[in-house]
C-alpha positions as CSV (number, residue, x, y, z in Angstrom):
1,X,83.6,-84.8,49.1
2,X,87.2,-85.9,48.9
3,X,88.0,-84.4,52.3
4,X,85.2,-86.5,53.8
5,X,86.4,-89.7,52.2
6,X,90.0,-88.9,53.3
7,X,88.8,-88.4,56.9
8,X,86.9,-91.7,56.8
9,X,89.9,-93.5,55.3
10,X,92.2,-92.0,57.9
11,X,89.8,-93.0,60.7
12,X,89.7,-96.6,59.4
13,X,93.4,-96.9,59.1
14,X,93.9,-95.4,62.7
15,X,91.4,-98.0,64.1
16,X,93.4,-100.8,62.3
17,X,96.6,-99.6,64.0
18,X,95.2,-100.8,67.4
19,X,94.7,-104.3,66.1
20,X,97.8,-106.6,66.4
21,X,99.4,-107.6,63.1
22,X,99.2,-111.3,63.9
23,X,95.5,-111.1,64.2
24,X,95.1,-109.3,60.9
25,X,97.3,-111.9,59.2
26,X,95.5,-114.8,60.6
27,X,92.1,-113.4,59.8
28,X,93.1,-112.6,56.2
29,X,94.7,-116.1,55.8
30,X,91.6,-118.0,57.2
31,X,89.2,-115.8,55.3
32,X,91.2,-116.3,52.1
33,X,91.4,-120.1,52.6
34,X,87.6,-120.2,53.1
35,X,87.0,-118.1,50.1
36,X,89.3,-120.3,47.9
37,X,87.8,-123.5,49.2
38,X,84.2,-122.2,48.7
39,X,85.1,-121.2,45.1
40,X,86.7,-124.6,44.4
41,X,83.7,-126.4,45.8
42,X,81.4,-124.7,43.3
43,X,83.7,-126.0,40.6
44,X,84.3,-129.4,42.2
45,X,80.5,-130.2,42.5
46,X,80.3,-130.1,38.7
47,X,83.1,-132.7,38.5
48,X,82.6,-136.4,39.0
49,X,82.0,-137.1,42.7
50,X,85.3,-138.9,43.3
51,X,87.5,-136.4,41.5
52,X,85.7,-133.4,42.9
53,X,86.1,-134.7,46.5
54,X,89.7,-135.7,46.1
55,X,90.7,-132.3,44.6
56,X,88.9,-130.5,47.4
57,X,90.7,-132.5,50.0
58,X,94.1,-132.0,48.4
59,X,93.5,-128.2,48.0
60,X,92.4,-128.1,51.6
61,X,95.6,-129.9,52.7
62,X,97.8,-127.7,50.7
63,X,96.2,-124.5,52.0
64,X,95.2,-125.3,55.6
65,X,97.9,-127.6,56.9
66,X,99.7,-125.7,59.7
67,X,103.3,-125.9,60.8
68,X,105.6,-123.9,63.1
69,X,107.9,-121.3,61.4
70,X,111.5,-120.9,62.4
71,X,113.3,-117.8,63.5
72,X,112.8,-115.0,66.1
73,X,109.2,-114.4,64.9
74,X,108.2,-118.0,65.0
75,X,104.5,-118.7,64.8
76,X,101.9,-120.8,63.1
77,X,102.3,-120.8,59.3
78,X,100.9,-122.7,56.4
79,X,103.0,-125.8,55.6
80,X,103.0,-124.9,51.9
81,X,105.1,-121.8,52.6
82,X,107.6,-124.0,54.6
83,X,107.7,-126.4,51.7
84,X,108.3,-123.7,49.1
85,X,111.0,-122.1,51.4
86,X,112.7,-125.4,51.8
87,X,112.7,-126.0,48.1
88,X,114.2,-122.6,47.5
89,X,116.9,-122.9,50.1
90,X,117.4,-126.7,49.3
91,X,117.0,-127.6,53.0
92,X,115.9,-131.3,52.8
93,X,114.7,-131.6,56.5
94,X,112.4,-128.6,55.9
95,X,111.0,-130.0,52.7
96,X,110.4,-133.4,54.2
97,X,108.8,-132.2,57.4
98,X,106.3,-129.9,55.6
99,X,105.6,-132.3,52.8
100,X,104.9,-135.1,55.4
101,X,102.5,-132.8,57.2
102,X,100.6,-132.0,54.0
103,X,100.5,-135.7,53.0
104,X,99.3,-136.6,56.5
105,X,96.4,-134.2,56.3
106,X,95.6,-135.4,52.7
107,X,95.6,-139.1,53.9
108,X,93.5,-138.3,56.9
109,X,91.0,-136.4,54.7
110,X,90.9,-139.2,52.2
111,X,90.2,-141.7,55.0
112,X,87.4,-139.5,56.5
113,X,86.0,-139.1,53.0
114,X,86.0,-142.8,52.4
115,X,84.3,-143.6,55.7
116,X,81.7,-140.8,55.1
117,X,80.9,-142.2,51.7
118,X,80.5,-145.7,53.2
119,X,78.3,-144.3,55.9
120,X,76.1,-142.4,53.5
121,X,75.8,-145.5,51.2
122,X,74.6,-147.7,54.1
123,X,72.2,-145.0,55.2
124,X,70.7,-144.7,51.7
125,X,70.3,-148.5,51.4
126,X,68.6,-148.9,54.7
127,X,66.1,-146.1,54.1
128,X,64.9,-147.6,50.9
């Protein structure tokens, strides 16, 4: 039985060797972000409507705001990692660029949420 499981496990690992590391990392990151946001949604819907929506938007902005990493392996990375790295290395330009991206996505999300709430209010009043 253990030999069969070991053979299955080795087959799975060998099939993962053919997939590029970048694809695995992006898939894990996107899947993890969706899972965290879905879990937070189940909590936020029990909160007052305004607080739940704002906290979901802020969490979305923190987790999903992209930036470009630096170095020889430069690629798309979450801005929160750049912000944390900038704080740890005390690089002010890195801190401000990543923080401004996160705040921009938060502001854009709040604006869209406000416009959506006004739209749904007007739709509810016209249907009555």
